[in-house]
C-alpha positions as semicolon CSV with decimal commas, in nm:
position;residue;x (nm);y (nm);z (nm)
1;M;-1,717;-0,621;-0,483
2;G;-1,575;-0,321;-0,671
3;K;-1,240;-0,303;-0,841
4;A;-0,949;-0,201;-0,621
5;R;-0,829;0,150;-0,689
6;F;-0,464;0,070;-0,629
7;T;-0,262;-0,216;-0,774
8;E;-0,047;-0,446;-0,567
9;H;0,263;-0,271;-0,703
10;Q;0,133;0,072;-0,601
11;I;0,058;-0,048;-0,247
12;I;0,407;-0,198;-0,213
13;A;0,566;0,121;-0,351
14;V;0,383;0,332;-0,090
15;L;0,482;0,100;0,196
16;K;0,846;0,082;0,084
17;S;0,868;0,462;0,049
18;V;0,759;0,503;0,410
19;E;1,001;0,228;0,522
20;A;1,281;0,412;0,340
21;G;1,231;0,712;0,566
22;R;0,985;0,936;0,385
23;T;0,699;1,073;0,591
24;V;0,360;0,907;0,568
25;K;0,204;1,246;0,501
26;D;0,427;1,317;0,198
27;V;0,395;0,969;0,050
28;C;0,017;0,969;0,090
29;R;-0,016;1,313;-0,063
30;E;0,189;1,205;-0,367
31;A;-0,003;0,878;-0,408
32;G;-0,342;1,043;-0,361
33;I;-0,444;0,834;-0,061
34;Y;-0,559;0,916;0,290
35;E;-0,313;0,854;0,573
36;P;-0,540;0,594;0,738
37;S;-0,517;0,389;0,416
38;D;-0,141;0,366;0,460
39;H;-0,183;0,245;0,816
40;N;-0,443;-0,012;0,706
41;W;-0,218;-0,133;0,423
42;K;0,078;-0,161;0,658
43;A;-0,127;-0,371;0,901
44;K;-0,265;-0,589;0,623
45;F;0,023;-0,611;0,374
46;G;0,337;-0,512;0,567
47;G;0,631;-0,733;0,476
48;M;0,464;-0,877;0,166
49;E;0,566;-0,853;-0,197
50;A;0,326;-0,758;-0,476
51;S;0,284;-1,121;-0,583
52;D;0,183;-1,216;-0,228
53;I;-0,081;-0,942;-0,220
54;K;-0,217;-1,052;-0,558
55;K;-0,248;-1,412;-0,437
56;M;-0,428;-1,296;-0,124
57;K;-0,670;-1,077;-0,322
58;D;-0,743;-1,361;-0,566
59;L;-0,867;-1,588;-0,286
């Protein structure tokens, strides 16, 4: 499996920016990701902290 392009901290930062009220479109444009990635991350990692994501990826 290839190396993940985004770190756990970057994923959490994107999700928290959207939760704080910024638009998905603006956050994704700034982060250099496609909007569907944000939706996938929210479904997979929503409510987690970076350490939780790291543990999950390490499994």
